[in-house]
C-alpha positions in Angstrom: 11.5 32.7 -6.2 11.5 34.3 -9.7 9.3 33.6 -12.9 12.0 31.5 -14.5 12.2 29.2 -11.3 8.5 28.9 -11.2 8.2 27.8 -15.0 11.1 25.4 -14.4 9.3 23.7 -11.5 6.0 23.7 -13.4 7.8 21.9 -16.4 9.2 19.3 -13.9 5.9 18.7 -12.3 4.4 18.2 -15.6 7.0 15.7 -16.6 6.5 13.8 -13.4 2.8 13.7 -13.9 2.8 12.8 -17.6 3.5 9.0 -17.0 0.7 8.2 -14.8 -1.7 10.4 -17.0 -0.6 8.3 -20.0 -1.2 5.2 -18.1 -4.7 6.2 -17.2 -5.6 7.3 -20.7 -4.4 4.1 -22.2 -6.2 2.0 -19.4 -9.4 3.9 -20.2 -9.0 3.3 -23.9 -8.4 -0.3 -23.2 -11.5 -0.5 -21.1 -13.6 1.1 -24.1 -12.0 -1.3 -26.5 -12.9 -4.3 -24.4 -16.4 -3.0 -23.9 -16.8 -2.4 -27.7 -15.8 -6.1 -28.6 -17.8 -7.5 -25.8 -15.0 -9.2 -24.0 -16.8 -9.4 -20.8 -19.7 -11.3 -22.6 -17.4 -13.7 -24.1 -15.6 -14.4 -20.9 -19.1 -15.0 -19.1 -20.2 -17.4 -21.9 -16.8 -19.1 -21.7 -17.0 -19.8 -18.0 -20.8 -20.6 -17.9 -21.7 -22.7 -15.1 -18.0 -24.2 -14.6 -16.8 -21.6 -12.1 -18.8 -21.2 -8.8 -19.4 -17.4 -8.3 -18.2 -17.8 -4.6 -14.6 -18.1 -5.9 -15.0 -15.1 -8.0 -13.7 -12.4 -5.4 -10.6 -14.4 -4.8 -10.1 -14.8 -8.6 -10.5 -11.1 -9.1 -8.1 -10.5 -6.2 -5.3 -12.5 -7.9 -6.0 -10.6 -11.3 -5.8 -7.3 -9.5 -2.5 -8.2 -7.8 -0.9 -9.4 -11.0 -2.2 -6.4 -13.3 -1.3 -3.7 -10.7 2.1 -5.2 -10.3 2.7 -5.4 -14.0 1.3 -1.8 -14.6 2.5 -0.1 -11.5 -0.7 1.9 -11.3 -3.8 1.2 -8.9 -6.2 3.6 -10.9 -5.0 2.3 -14.3 -5.7 -1.3 -13.1 -9.1 -0.3 -12.0 -9.8 1.3 -15.4 -9.0 -2.0 -17.0 -10.5 -4.5 -14.5 -13.9 -2.9 -13.7 -15.2 -2.9 -17.4 -14.1 -6.6 -17.7 -15.5 -8.1 -14.4 -18.6 -6.1 -13.6 -20.5 -7.4 -16.7 -19.1 -10.9 -16.2 -20.4 -11.1 -12.6 -23.7 -9.6 -13.5 -24.2 -12.1 -16.2 -23.1 -15.1 -14.0 -25.2 -14.3 -10.8 -28.0 -11.9 -9.5 -26.8 -12.1 -6.1 -26.0 -8.6 -4.9 -23.8 -9.8 -2.1 -21.5 -11.3 -4.7 -21.4 -8.0 -6.6 -20.2 -6.2 -3.4 -17.5 -8.9 -2.6 -16.1 -8.9 -6.2 -16.0 -5.1 -6.5 -14.3 -4.7 -3.0 -11.8 -7.4 -4.2 -11.1 -5.3 -7.2 -10.7 -2.0 -5.3 -8.3 -3.5 -2.7 -6.1 -5.8 -4.9 -5.2 -3.1 -7.3 -3.4 -1.2 -4.6 -0.9 -3.9 -4.1 1.2 -3.2 -7.3 1.0 0.4 -6.6 3.0 -0.1 -3.3 5.6 -2.5 -4.4 5.8 -2.6 -8.3 9.3 -1.3 -9.6 7.4 0.8 -12.1 4.9 2.4 -9.7 4.8 6.2 -9.4 5.0 5.9 -5.5 8.1 3.5 -5.8 9.8 6.1 -8.1 8.9 9.1 -6.1 10.2 7.4 -2.8 13.3 6.3 -4.4 13.9 9.9 -5.7 13.0 11.8 -2.6 14.8 9.4 0.0 17.8 8.6 -2.0 17.2 4.9 -1.2 18.3 2.2 -3.9 15.7 0.8 -5.9 16.2 -2.7 -4.9 16.4 -2.0 -1.2 13.2 0.0 -1.3 11.3 -2.9 -3.5 12.9 -5.4 -0.8 11.5 -3.6 2.1 8.0 -2.9 0.6 7.8 -6.6 -0.6 8.5 -7.8 2.9 5.4 -6.0 4.1 3.1 -6.3 1.0 3.6 -10.0 0.3 2.4 -11.3 3.6 -0.4 -9.0 3.7 -1.6 -10.0 0.2 -1.5 -13.6 0.9 -3.4 -13.2 4.2 -5.9 -10.9 2.8 -6.6 -13.3 -0.3 -7.0 -16.3 1.9 -8.6 -15.2 5.1 -10.4 -12.3 3.4 -11.7 -12.7 -0.3 -11.6 -16.4 -0.3 -13.3 -17.5 3.0 -15.7 -14.5 2.9 -16.7 -15.3 -0.7 -17.4 -18.8 0.5 -19.5 -17.5 3.3 -17.3 -19.1 6.0 -17.8 -16.0 8.0 -19.0 -12.3 7.4 -16.6 -9.5 6.4 -16.5 -7.8 9.8 -15.2 -11.3 11.3 -12.6 -11.2 8.4 -11.3 -7.8 9.6 -10.8 -9.1 13.2 -9.2 -12.4 12.1 -6.8 -10.5 9.6 -5.9 -8.1 12.2 -4.9 -10.8 14.7 -3.0 -13.0 12.1 -1.1 -9.7 10.8 -0.1 -8.9 14.4 1.1 -12.3 15.2 2.9 -12.7 12.0 4.8 -9.4 12.4 5.5 -9.9 16.0 6.8 -13.3 15.6 8.7 -12.9 12.3 9.3 -9.2 12.3 12.8 -7.9 13.0 13.4 -5.4 15.8 16.0 -2.6 16.0 18.7 -5.1 16.6 17.9 -7.0 13.5 16.4 -10.1 15.1 13.0 -11.5 15.0 11.2 -12.6 18.1 11.7 -16.3 17.1 15.4 -15.7 16.8 15.6 -13.8 20.1 13.8 -16.7 21.9 16.1 -19.2 20.2 19.1 -17.0 21.1 18.0 -16.8 24.9 17.5 -20.5 25.1 21.0 -21.2 23.6 22.5 -18.7 26.1 20.8 -20.4 28.9 21.9 -23.8 27.8 25.6 -22.5 27.3 25.4 -20.9 30.9 24.0 -24.1 32.3 26.8 -26.1 30.8 29.3 -23.7 31.8 28.1 -23.7 35.5 28.1 -27.5 35.3 31.6 -27.5 34.1 32.6 -25.1 36.8 31.2 -27.3 39.6 33.0 -30.3 38.1 36.2 -28.4 38.1 35.7 -27.3 41.6 35.0 -30.8 42.8 37.8 -32.1 41.0 40.1 -29.5 42.8 38.8 -30.3 46.2 39.4 -33.9 45.6 43.0 -33.5 44.6 43.6 -31.2 47.5 42.0 -33.8 49.8 44.4 -36.6 48.4 
């Protein structure tokens, strides 16, 4: 590979990385601006005692979903959301367990948009490298990401935040639910889910039983006619 080719690939690499770098710079700038105008303190004072801190991890999770999907960047969303939520939760409570749950919700929820947002760098790279149409790629990723996001929100952040069970129990419950959902509703190689396959088998059995009964009736009628 010659020098001109190396420079050409270098320029193309810089072009591809310029967009996420700009997103990160703007996210950091926004975080600094929100810190300077004391946005977190204002939100904490506005909430006051009206919102129980047990619901805060689930709320942060929903905010992370929305912001990461809109921006298409997990790190950019983290640069925006952490300067906003950490001072708020510190102002609202002194419980370190709530701190851990809230920060964990912020980390995990920001990955959502990075996987299925149309403007995410992973989505663009996946479409360019595989030649898959954009809508098909988003449709496939959304089928996997949306159920996981809802299951994680309800059986993870919400119920763990309410202290229904500890986080390690949430891992086990989420794994079981995800397995059941994708086994029951997931499509196999033939394009049918387990439910559709079971319904199809039941219909085939019913049709075979009906056809066998019709055959027996026809045979009895023919014997009766011969006897007459």
